[in-house]
Residue, then its C-alpha position, 0 to 999 in steps of 0.5 A: x150043938x148042931x145035932x140038938x137043932x137036929x134032934x128038935x127038928x130046929x133050924x140052927x140059927x146063925x147067932x152069937x148068942x146060941x143060949x138064947x135059941x137053946x134055951x127054946x129046944x125041948x130035948x137037951x141034957x139036964x141043966x144044958x143051957x146053964x151049963x153052957x153058960x157056965x163053960x163060958x166063963x172063966x178063969x181060963x188058966x189051965x185048971x179052967x181049961x181043963x174043967x171045960x174039956x171035962x164038961x165037953x167031954x160030959x155034953x158029947x156023952x150026953x148029946x150022944x145018947x140023945x141022938x141015939x134015942x132019936x134015931x131009934 
């Protein structure tokens, strides 16, 4: 998430509820906050963990693309 704050030229806040600050950013992946909140919901059984890992892999790809565009 720190990359998203940097791309948006926004200070990375020290908060336990980052979704409140993330919702203020202009440059984020589609539906980022909604998807981020969904990741924090269970279940956290084997299937739930795999779902989280799969979604985080997508986030990494999306944020990487955003960062590359910001550097271009």
